[in-house]
Each structure stands twice: as structure tokens, then as C-alpha cells.
C-alpha positions in Angstrom: 53.9 61.0 101.9 51.1 62.1 99.4 51.2 61.3 95.8 50.4 65.2 95.5 52.9 66.1 98.1 55.7 64.3 96.1 54.9 66.5 92.4 55.1 69.3 94.5 58.4 68.8 95.8 59.7 67.7 92.4 58.2 70.7 90.9 60.0 73.2 93.9 62.8 71.3 93.4 62.8 72.1 89.1 62.3 75.6 90.0 65.1 76.2 92.8 67.6 74.1 89.6 66.7 76.2 87.1 67.2 79.5 89.3 70.7 78.0 90.7 71.7 77.1 87.1 71.3 80.6 86.0 73.0 82.3 89.0 76.2 79.6 88.3 75.9 80.5 84.1 75.8 84.7 85.4 78.8 83.9 87.8 81.1 82.1 85.3 80.7 85.3 83.2 81.4 87.7 85.7 84.1 84.9 86.3 85.3 85.0 83.0 85.5 88.3 82.1 88.9 90.3 80.9 88.6 93.8 81.4 91.1 96.6 80.2 88.7 97.1 76.6 90.3 99.4 74.1 87.3 102.7 74.2 87.4 105.5 71.9 85.1 108.5 72.6 85.3 112.6 73.0 88.1 113.8 75.6 87.0 116.5 77.6 90.1 119.1 78.1 90.2 121.9 80.3 92.9 124.5 80.2 94.1 126.2 83.1 96.6 129.3 82.7 99.5 128.9 84.6 102.3 130.3 86.8 105.7 130.4 85.9 107.4 127.3 84.6 109.7 125.4 86.9 113.4 124.3 85.7 115.4 121.5 86.9 119.4 121.2 85.3 119.5 117.3 85.0 123.1 117.4 83.7 125.8 118.3 84.8 125.3 117.9 88.4 127.4 118.6 91.3 130.4 116.5 90.5 134.0 116.4 89.4 134.8 115.7 85.7 138.0 115.3 83.7 138.6 117.7 81.4 138.7 115.4 78.4 134.6 114.8 79.3 134.0 118.8 80.3 135.8 120.2 77.1 132.1 118.9 75.6 129.9 118.0 78.0 126.4 118.0 77.8 123.1 120.5 78.9 120.4 118.4 80.1 117.3 119.6 81.4 113.7 119.5 82.2 111.2 122.3 82.2 107.6 121.6 84.2 104.6 123.7 85.5 103.0 126.3 83.6 101.8 125.3 79.6 104.7 124.2 77.8 103.6 125.9 74.7 104.3 128.9 76.1 107.2 128.4 76.9 109.4 130.6 73.8 113.1 131.1 75.2 115.9 129.1 77.0 119.0 130.1 77.6 122.3 129.0 80.3 125.4 131.1 81.4 128.4 129.5 82.3 130.5 131.3 84.7 128.1 134.3 84.6 129.7 135.3 80.9 127.3 135.7 78.6 123.8 134.2 78.4 123.3 131.8 75.4 119.8 130.9 73.9 118.8 126.8 73.4 116.0 125.2 72.2 117.3 122.0 73.6 119.7 120.2 74.8 123.1 121.3 73.7 126.9 120.4 74.1 129.0 123.1 76.2 132.4 123.4 75.4 134.6 123.9 78.7 138.2 125.1 78.6 140.4 125.1 82.0 140.5 123.1 85.4 138.7 124.9 88.3 135.4 125.5 89.4 132.5 126.7 87.4 128.9 127.7 87.8 125.9 127.1 85.7 122.9 128.9 85.4 119.8 128.1 83.7 116.5 130.0 82.9 113.2 129.8 80.9 111.1 132.4 79.9 107.2 132.4 78.9 105.0 134.3 76.5 104.0 136.3 79.8 107.4 137.1 80.7 107.3 135.2 83.4 110.5 133.9 84.7 111.4 131.2 86.9 114.0 131.5 89.9 117.3 130.9 88.8 118.8 127.0 88.9 122.6 127.0 89.3 124.7 124.1 89.4 128.3 124.1 90.9 130.8 121.6 89.6 134.5 121.3 89.1 136.8 120.4 86.2 139.9 118.0 87.2 142.4 117.3 84.2 143.9 113.9 86.2 140.5 113.0 87.3 139.6 109.6 86.2 136.8 108.5 84.3 133.2 108.3 86.3 131.9 104.2 85.0 129.0 102.8 86.6 129.3 99.1 87.9 127.7 98.4 91.1 126.1 94.9 90.0 129.3 93.5 89.4 131.6 91.5 91.5 133.9 88.6 92.1 136.5 89.2 89.5 135.4 92.3 87.4 138.3 95.0 86.9 138.5 97.4 89.7 137.9 100.6 87.9 137.6 102.6 91.2 141.0 101.9 91.5 142.2 103.7 88.3 143.3 106.7 87.3 143.0 108.1 83.8 145.9 107.2 81.7 145.3 103.4 83.0 141.8 103.6 81.0 143.4 104.1 78.1 144.2 100.2 77.7 142.8 97.6 80.6 143.7 94.4 79.8 141.7 91.9 81.0 138.4 93.7 80.6 136.2 91.7 82.9 132.5 91.8 84.2 131.7 89.3 86.7 128.4 88.1 88.3 129.3 85.0 90.0 126.2 83.1 90.2 125.4 84.0 86.8 128.2 84.5 84.0 131.5 86.5 83.4 132.8 88.4 80.4 136.3 88.7 80.1 137.8 91.2 76.8 140.7 89.5 75.2 141.8 92.3 73.6 143.2 95.5 75.5 140.8 97.9 76.2 140.6 102.1 75.7 138.1 102.7 78.1 138.0 106.5 78.0 134.3 106.6 78.3 132.5 109.8 80.1 130.3 108.3 82.4 129.8 104.4 81.3 126.6 103.1 82.4 128.0 99.4 82.6 125.1 98.9 85.0 122.5 100.0 82.5 124.0 98.9 79.2 125.5 95.4 79.7 123.7 92.7 81.4 124.8 89.0 82.7 122.2 86.9 84.2 120.9 83.4 84.2 121.6 82.0 80.3 121.7 85.6 79.0 124.8 87.9 78.6 124.3 91.3 76.6 126.4 94.3 75.9 124.3 97.0 74.1 127.1 97.6 71.7 125.0 100.9 70.3 125.9 102.8 73.3 129.4 100.9 74.3 131.1 100.5 71.0 134.3 100.2 72.8 133.4 97.3 73.9 132.1 95.4 70.2 134.9 93.2 70.3 136.0 89.7 70.8 135.4 88.3 73.9 134.9 85.0 75.9 131.5 84.9 77.7 131.1 82.2 80.8 127.4 80.7 81.4 126.7 79.1 84.5 124.1 77.6 86.1 123.3 75.5 83.1 120.9 72.5 83.1 122.0 71.3 79.1 123.4 67.9 78.5 124.9 69.2 75.2 124.1 73.2 74.6 123.8 75.2 71.8 125.0 79.1 71.7 122.4 81.4 70.8 122.5 84.7 69.3 119.6 87.2 69.6 117.3 84.1 70.1 118.5 82.2 66.9 121.5 79.4 66.5 124.8 81.4 66.3 126.7 80.9 62.8 130.2 79.4 63.7 132.5 82.6 62.1 131.0 84.4 65.2 130.5 82.0 68.2 133.1 79.2 69.1 131.9 77.2 71.9 135.5 76.5 74.0 134.3 74.2 76.8 131.1 73.0 78.5 131.8 71.1 82.1 129.1 70.7 85.4 126.7 73.4 84.4 129.3 76.1 83.1 129.4 77.0 79.7 133.0 79.0 78.3 132.7 80.1 74.6 134.0 83.1 72.2 132.1 85.6 70.1 133.4 88.3 67.6 131.1 91.1 68.0 128.4 91.8 70.8 124.5 91.7 70.6 122.5 89.3 73.5 123.7 85.7 74.0 122.2 82.6 75.6 122.4 78.4 75.5 119.8 75.8 74.8 120.1 72.2 74.4 120.9 70.6 70.9 118.2 68.6 69.5 118.7 65.2 69.1 119.7 64.5 65.7 120.0 68.1 64.7 122.8 69.2 62.6 122.0 73.1 62.8 119.9 75.7 61.7 117.5 78.4 62.8 116.9 77.7 66.2 113.9 79.3 68.4 113.5 82.7 70.7 115.9 82.7 73.7 115.4 83.6 76.8 116.1 87.2 78.1 114.6 91.3 77.7 115.0 93.9 75.8 117.9 96.8 76.5 114.4 99.0 76.1 113.0 97.5 79.4 109.9 96.4 77.2 107.6 93.5 78.3 104.4 93.7 76.5 103.9 94.9 72.7 101.0 96.5 71.5 99.6 94.4 68.5 95.8 95.7 68.1 94.9 97.4 64.9 93.8 101.0 66.0 94.8 104.5 64.9 98.4 104.0 66.0 100.5 101.1 67.5 103.1 101.4 70.3 106.3 99.6 70.3 105.7 98.9 73.9 103.1 99.5 76.6 105.2 98.9 79.8 108.7 100.1 80.8 110.8 99.3 83.3 113.7 101.1 84.6 116.4 101.4 87.5 118.1 104.8 88.5 119.8 105.6 91.4 119.5 109.1 92.7 121.3 112.1 90.3 121.3 109.6 87.3 120.5 110.0 83.8 119.4 107.0 81.2 118.0 107.6 78.3 114.9 105.1 76.8 112.8 105.1 73.9 109.4 105.0 72.8 108.5 103.8 69.0 105.1 104.8 67.8 103.7 103.8 64.1 100.7 105.5 62.2 98.4 102.8 61.4 95.9 104.8 59.3 96.5 105.6 55.3 95.8 109.2 56.0 98.2 111.7 58.3 97.5 112.0 61.8 98.7 114.0 65.0 100.3 112.5 68.0 100.7 114.2 71.8 102.8 112.6 74.4 102.1 113.9 77.8 104.6 113.0 80.4 102.6 115.3 83.2 102.1 112.4 85.3 106.0 111.3 85.6 107.4 114.8 85.5 109.5 114.1 88.1 111.4 111.8 86.7 111.2 112.2 83.0 111.7 114.9 80.2 112.1 115.0 76.3 115.3 116.1 74.4 113.8 119.7 74.4 113.4 119.6 78.6 109.3 119.9 78.0 106.7 117.4 79.0 104.5 117.3 76.3 105.4 116.7 72.7 103.4 117.1 69.5 103.9 115.9 65.9 102.6 114.7 63.0 103.1 111.1 61.7 102.4 110.5 57.8 100.3 107.2 56.8 102.0 104.3 58.1 105.2 106.5 59.1 107.0 105.1 62.1 108.8 107.3 65.0 111.4 106.9 68.0 111.1 109.4 70.4 113.7 109.6 72.9 113.0 110.2 76.8 115.9 111.6 79.3 115.0 109.5 82.7 116.4 111.1 85.7 116.0 111.0 89.9 117.1 113.7 91.7 119.1 113.5 95.1 115.7 114.4 96.8 113.9 111.5 95.3 113.1 109.4 98.1 114.4 105.3 97.1 111.6 103.3 96.4 109.5 102.0 93.7 107.3 104.2 91.5 104.6 103.4 89.0 103.6 106.2 86.8 102.3 105.9 83.6 102.8 108.1 79.7 99.6 109.0 77.9 99.8 108.9 74.1 97.0 110.7 72.3 95.6 110.7 68.3 92.1 112.1 68.2 89.8 110.4 70.2 91.4 107.5 71.4 94.0 107.6 74.0 96.7 104.7 75.0 98.8 104.3 77.9 102.6 103.1 78.9 103.1 101.5 82.4 106.1 102.8 83.6 108.0 101.0 86.4 111.1 102.7 88.2 113.1 101.4 90.5 114.8 104.5 92.8 117.8 103.2 94.4 120.4 105.8 96.3 123.0 107.5 94.6 126.0 105.1 96.2 124.4 102.2 97.3 126.1 99.9 99.7 124.8 96.6 98.4 123.5 95.2 95.1 120.1 93.3 94.9 119.3 90.4 92.4 116.4 88.3 92.0 115.6 85.4 90.1 112.6 83.6 89.3 112.6 80.1 87.4 110.9 80.1 84.4 108.2 77.7 85.8 107.6 79.8 88.6 106.4 83.3 86.6 102.8 82.3 86.1 101.3 81.7 89.8 97.6 80.8 90.3 95.7 82.7 92.6 96.1 81.0 96.2 100.0 79.7 95.1 103.5 80.1 96.1 105.5 82.7 94.1 109.0 81.0 94.9 111.8 83.9 94.1 115.9 83.4 95.0 117.2 86.3 96.7 120.7 87.5 96.4 121.9 90.8 98.3 126.0 91.4 97.9 127.7 93.6 100.0 129.9 96.5 97.6 131.3 98.1 100.7 132.9 95.9 103.5 132.8 92.4 102.6 134.9 91.7 105.9 132.3 92.7 107.6 128.9 91.2 109.4 126.3 93.9 109.0 122.3 93.6 109.7 120.6 95.1 106.7 116.7 95.9 106.2 115.1 94.3 104.1 111.5 95.0 102.8 109.8 92.7 100.2 106.1 93.7 98.5 103.9 92.7 95.9 101.9 95.0 93.4 100.1 95.4 90.8 100.5 97.0 87.5 98.4 100.1 89.0 101.0 100.4 91.7 98.7 98.6 94.4 100.1 97.2 96.7 98.9 93.4 97.6 101.6 92.2 100.1 104.4 93.6 102.3 106.8 91.7 104.3 109.8 93.5 106.5 112.6 90.9 108.3 116.6 91.6 109.1 119.3 89.4 107.9 123.1 89.6 109.1 125.4 89.9 105.9 129.2 90.0 105.2 129.9 89.3 101.3 126.9 88.2 100.3 123.8 85.8 101.2 121.6 83.9 98.7 118.2 82.6 99.9 114.7 81.4 98.4 112.0 83.4 99.6 108.5 82.0 99.3 105.5 84.4 99.0 102.0 83.4 99.7 99.8 84.7 97.0 96.0 86.1 97.7 93.4 83.6 96.7 91.2 86.6 95.8 93.9 88.2 93.4 93.2 89.0 89.9 94.6 87.9 86.8 97.6 90.4 85.2 100.8 91.6 85.0 102.7 92.0 89.4 105.7 92.9 90.6 107.8 91.7 93.1 109.9 94.4 94.9 112.8 93.8 97.2 114.6 97.1 99.0 117.6 96.8 101.6 118.7 99.7 103.4 121.7 99.8 105.9 122.5 103.4 107.9 119.8 105.2 105.5 121.1 103.7 102.2 118.8 102.0 100.1 119.4 99.6 96.7 116.4 98.0 95.3 115.4 95.5 92.4 111.9 94.3 91.1 111.3 91.2 88.6 107.6 90.6 86.5 105.3 88.2 87.1 102.0 87.1 86.0 98.9 85.9 88.0 97.0 83.2 85.4 93.3 82.2 86.2 92.7 79.8 88.2 91.8 76.4 86.8 89.7 75.6 90.0 86.2 77.1 90.3 85.6 79.8 93.1 84.9 79.5 96.2 81.0 80.9 95.3 80.7 78.3 92.8 81.8 75.2 94.8 79.0 76.4 97.3 76.7 77.1 94.2 77.9 73.3 92.9 77.0 72.0 96.6 74.0 73.2 96.7 73.6 71.9 93.0 74.6 68.2 93.7 71.7 68.3 97.2 69.1 69.4 94.6 69.8 66.9 92.1 69.6 64.5 94.7 66.3 65.2 96.3 65.0 65.4 92.9 66.4 61.5 92.1 64.9 60.6 95.4 61.5 62.2 94.8 61.3 60.4 91.4 62.4 57.1 93.2 59.0 57.7 95.7 56.7 58.5 92.5 57.7 55.4 91.1 57.4 53.3 94.8 54.3 54.9 95.4 53.1 54.0 91.8 54.2 50.5 92.5 52.4 50.0 95.8 49.2 51.5 94.1 49.5 48.6 91.3 50.1 46.1 93.9 47.0 47.7 96.3 44.9 46.8 92.4 46.5 43.5 92.3 45.4 42.3 95.7 41.9 44.4 95.7 41.2 42.0 92.1 42.4 39.0 93.6 40.1 39.2 96.3 37.3 40.2 94.6 37.8 36.6 92.2 37.6 34.6 96.1 
């Protein structure tokens, strides 16, 4: 190989190496780019004059109520279609007696037992009235109170077996989830509460027990709590994430990973390992989630801040659940805020029954807005990804809403648990989840159920789906491994499990995170392979140059020696 050829090889290799490095740098920038930046700008608004409004009565429903609950029954409704700002009149009539005008949700006084008919109307400024919405319901003075507690089993108090008077004095009031823990109230409880939703306002899961006493004040009493399956050597009790004082919490016993303790009042409780040599003090944050379902907080300094950017909620058909959105004005001047529920109007409404709400916030003012979530009988059980739009001026923010809808009377309860160390996975990794299915209708009968698994991203796009049939009698618990695709993007994802039997469905979901992989993408591995090859070519070419230079020097020495002879 001649010297000139070697030099050309070296020059060509250097040019190729520089191009390759520029390509790798561009790929790395693309790989590390984070999307989702906030933008502001003019909004194009299109206003369409629509037809008459559509009305749905959310409460009461076709149900039997006892006389105590019906004496002050709340009328809740939703209005969609048309233009909300043009709706100027809403009224109802009970048992065809008189029309009563309302501006929002109201309590209706109903006297006497028997069947009742409720009609609701809405009128817009153009005089267009919707078709009449009618609900038929019954009042029975001896009928029991309606309690929702489907996720509890084991030694849980059987509320469905109690008559009305037995609710006034319940001894050993118990909520039990055998795999996770138990709540046992020490005093008799008067639980004459209309439509109490224990599934929504209480929670027992791994190392976490909570009762939302704001919605269930009758349960804010002395209670024995048990947490199962702990791995601590010497646990200490946490109250709302901080070490619980001895005047509120008293440890009773800790044995084989099961901790039992007494509390005098309710919030949420968990446990952590007692630090060695630590005699007390304030503890760090504990596990668990808030009752609002918020899993991400808006922290950017902007025109306004949101208390939560993601809401997750579970609903049964014909069930109503209250949620809240908190908005704070960050400016030193008054702003106008608009909340738009149009995308999610089949599931949620404001207390006024409308889908769009506009209000003003003073400088630094914080406002909490109530939302009423509901699922009608015709809503297909499943997982729904929706958004709520919040605007002020040219700034718009989105609240992602994840809704799991179950059948009105589910036959099974579905539980999902993902260990803390497994919540964050890499692309191409494995998601490990513990699935538990509880039989709520006939624990002595072995049945085959259809189990549907799905992983979605925050936009609601399906990433992975699986189906299988499982046999279950009383309950079944198993570990399910999901292979996460290699090309998946980083961000929040949802694991959804739905169990169906005889057309009746139950479901649950769990949020996990896909982290940016520490490994290079496969195309970068390819680039680096070429890079190492080019380095080898350059080094080899340089060695050849040195070798040829050495040969040339040797030839000159030999030539001089010959001349000297």
C-alpha cells in the first residue's frame, strides 16, 4: 500500500468520523428531548348556535329510599348540548303538583311512603325546551340505608343483612381487607347515613388505612387498626405522613409482620421502620394517596396554578361521586377563569348542572370547585381517559381524568398492588403486579371469569392488551408479569384489569411510571459499532504510515551503507 493511498484513507476516515459524531450528537439530543412544554398564544374560538339543551337527572334514581333519607332528598342533574350560557330557566315538578324553579342542586322534601314521579325541564333564551326527563322512585319507611362497601370482605360487617333500626346501633363495626388490614371501631356506631359510600371514602391497602371523616363524621371515633404484611423490625406509626403522638396513637401488638394499634381520631395512617437510636420526632412522608385522587401537582409559576393535574376515579353505574379542583391566581391582578367540561360531559357536571363555569379570582385568591361525577346505567363498563380544560386569557391547562366504570352491582372485586420498587420500569423491562379477585356473590361456587388486561398511556392509547380465563371460588391471588415494549416513551402509564362474568364487569387500575432507559437506543448501539470500526481503521492507517516511514528510513540507511562501501 502506497503512502498516498494511506493518507487518503486517513483523510476519508476523519471526515466520516466527524459526520458520525455529529449524527450521534443529533440523535442524543432527540433522545433526551422532553416534550409537553407550556405554550401561550391566541385561541381560535368558534361559536355555534345549538339546539335545545339535553337534561339528565343524576339523583334521585330508580331506587327505593327509606323515609329518613327521602325527607331531604337532593336533586342533582346535568345539562348538556346547546350553549350553557343561554340556559335561563330550570324547574322540576314532583308528582305533577307544581313547577319549582331552581338555579342549581336543591334538597326536595318528600313526605309519605309510596311511589313518586319527578320531572325536570330546562329552557334556553330561544324558548327551546328539552324533552321531559322523568325518574320514578319509591319511599319505604322500613327500608334499610344504602351502603356501598363492595371492596371489603372477610370479617366486614354485613350491612345488607341489617334492617333500618339495626343501623342505629352497630357493635364491632368492622371493615376488612384480609390481605392488607382491618378497621374495628371500639364504640357502637349510629350509621343512619343516607347513601354512605365506604368504597369511596375509606381505604385499606398495603401499609395504608384511611377514613375521610369530612364525608363520614360518624366514623371519626376511637378505632383499632391493623396493617398486615409489613416487613419492619420495629415499626412506628405515622399519622398523615408524620410520626403519630402518643396521645393519639397507641401500639397494641406487632407480630409476624402484622401491626395492630389504636387511634382516637381519623385521617390516614401508615407505618415505617423506627430509626436506630431515634427516640421520636417528626417523621418523613408516608405512602398513600389523597382522597381527591390527585397524583401530580402543578408547580409551574404561571397565571394560575392547579391543585392537581391528574384525577383518577372509580364509578359504578348509577353512582354519583363528588370531586374537587383547586385553582389559585398567581398574578397581582384579578383574572377570569373558565373551566370547560365539554369533553367529559357524559361523566361530570358542576353543581349548577352545567358544563362550562366562568368565575373571577382576586390576586393570590385560591378557589375550590366541586365536580359531580356519575355514570348512567347505559355506560359501558371500562376505562375512560378524558380531559378538563381550564383557561385564563391566552393560557390553557389540561387536567387528565381517568375513570373506571363498573357494573351497578358487581359480582367481583378487583385489587391491584405494585410494590414500590416495581412502580418505575424501563422500556423493555418487566412490570410485576399482584392481582387479587374476590367473589362477592357466591363464594362456594367455582366459576370461570374473563380477565382483560390493558396498559395505556396518559392519552388513553392502548399499548398492550391480554385476555385470559381464570377459575375462582372465594378468591384468587396471583402475580402477573407484563413485558413493557422497548420503544415505549417515558411517562405515566395505567395498568387496567377488568373481570367479567355473565355480562357483569368489575375493574381496577393502577398508575406506574416508565423511566428513561439508562441504555443507549438500539440505533446508537449501531452508530457506536461503526465508530469503533472507524477508530480501528484510523489507528491501523496511522500504524501503516509509521511502518512505511520506518521502511523508508531503513532503505536510506542501507543505501548509504552501500555507497560507503
